[in-house]
N, C-alpha and C positions, 0 to 999 in steps of 0.2 A: 457380254456387259455385267457390266461394274456397278455394284450398289451398292449403295452409299449401311457404310456399316449402323447409321441408326437407324435403318429401316429394319433392323433383322431383331426384334424385339428380346430375343435368346443371346443374343451378342452382345447388346444393350447392356444388360444386366449385367452379365461378365466382368463386360467392361467395367460398371459400375463397383463390382463388388472388389474387384483388385483390389490389393494393397499398397500404399503410394509409397513409391521409388523413398524417397527418402526414409520409411524405415526398412527399408530390406538396406539399403544400404547403411546404418548404424548401425544394424542385428552381425551383416556381416563381417562389414570390415573395421566399426567402432570398437572401442578399447571401452567401451561406456557397459557400467552393472544396470542387472538389471533395475536396479533402485531409480537409480540415475534415467536410464531409458525409460523407464515409466513415468521421472518424472517432467522429461520431456515431452511425450507423449499426451499427457493433460494437460504442458504447456499449451502447446498447440490446439489445442481442443477450447481449450479457454480464449485464445483467439478468434480464431475460428467459430465461432458458437458464435449464432447470432440471438439466441435467448439473454437473459439477463446470466450474469456473471454470481461464480460459484464466489459463498459467502467468502473475510476473510479468515485464512488460520491464521494458528500462533505463529507461527515459521513466514508468513505473508509479512505480516505485523512486524514483527523484529525484522525483516530487512530490508520493509520501505516506511519505517516509524519513528524507529531506535540509532540511535547518533551517539556515536564517541568521542569523548573529549578528544582535541588536540588541534581540531580546528578552527579559529576562531566563530563564534556564530557571527559575528556583525561583517562578516564579508560581504560586500553585495550583491558576489556572482554564486557564492552561496549554494540556491536552491536552482540554479539554469545546471549549475554541473552537478548537484548532489540526483537532484530529479534522473537527469541520463544514467548518471554513475548507479544509480538504486533499481533503475529499470523499471519507475513509476508511468505506468500510466492507463487509458481504459482503451482499450481493442486499437491499442497505437492512434491514440488519441489524447489531445494533453488536458493533463485535469488542471480541473481551474483554478482551483484551490489545494493549499497542500500541507501538512506540518510537519518536523521533522522533532521530538522530544530527546533530551538530553537527562535519560536515566537509567538505572536497571528496569527490565520489564518486570521482575520479580516484582521490583515497588510501584511500580504503575498496578498492577496487574491486581493489588492490593484495593482497589480504587473499586478496582468492580462490585464490593462489598459494599459501600457506603452506596449511601442513603438517592434514591434516584432525584435528579433535580431539573427544571428545565433546560430544553437546549437553547442555541440560538433562536429555533424556529418557534420557541415555545413550547413544544412537545415536552413533557416530562418521562423523558424518557436516558436522558444521558447520569451517568455520573460524576461529580465534582474530587476531584486532590485534596488529600487537609493539609501536605505539603505545597510550597515554591517549586515553579520547577519548570525550569532553561526549556530554549527552543526556537524556532526559526516557524514563523508564517509565508510563506508561500504563496503568491499573486501573481493570475497569467496577465502577462502584458503583451505577449505577441506568438502566432502562431496556430496553427490545427493541427500538427499530425505530427510524432516524434522526433526526435532531431530539431524541430526549428522550433521547439517551444522555447520561451525566455519568460523568466518570472523575477519580478521586483520578491527580493528576502529583506524582512522587518522582525529583529530579531525581538524576541518575548521572553517576558518574566513574569508570572505569573502562576493560579490555577487552573488546569486544565482539567477539558469535558468532554471524558470520553461515548464510548458506545460498548456494548459486552456484548458476550450469546455464547451460547453453552456450546461447547464443539466436541461430537460425540466421538472421535476414535481416540482423544489422549484425556476425556474427560474429565473436564476442567472448565470453569467461567474462563473466558480471553477477554481483551480488549480489541475491537473490530474496527474501529472508526475515531479520532480526535475530530473532536468537534469544532472545536475556541480553547486555547488561553488567555485567559481572562485577563490583560493584563494589570500591571496597580499602578493605582494612584503613589502620588507623590509621597505622602503621607505612611502608605501603607511602604513604601521600600524602605523608610527612612528611621521606620521601626525595626523591619529586619535587620538592617544593616549594623541597627546601637544595642540590638540584641544581640548579633553577631557578634562583636568587639565584647562584653561582657566578661 
């Protein structure tokens, strides 16, 4: 007579303790370094974890927020394409809003040493950049899960509000979240343009 495997507690426990097949295949047949394999395992753990996500790291911030010059920031499809390219999501769900900044990471990191100022929600935990930064604000218009996400793209130029935290493994204060790009009014833009021409 046949019995279900789940009716046997020891057999079920042994089955649950088995290593997932994708890791066995990667270790035996993949040309991955130990570092890349560990990064992949962490990535899968983040995706499938039911609890809160790990706080962003310097590498995550660099990959998801900082952009290189070259592509026009005024492109209407900027956000939809870049968010897919940079794999920006929250457990495969679309993020409601996102910012891309065109600045060297080291320059933005200096902002973490500036005094605390109120964030958009009024809580005084943000740091404001001292220089004007160009960027793109992305606002979700359609979709709920990755690959279906569509965004409106808005070019912004202004002072950036960021939050920062200490990252133990590199012993540095790092930016972790862009709260807003405070758009400049026309008087300030004209003054900056005038001073740049001198």
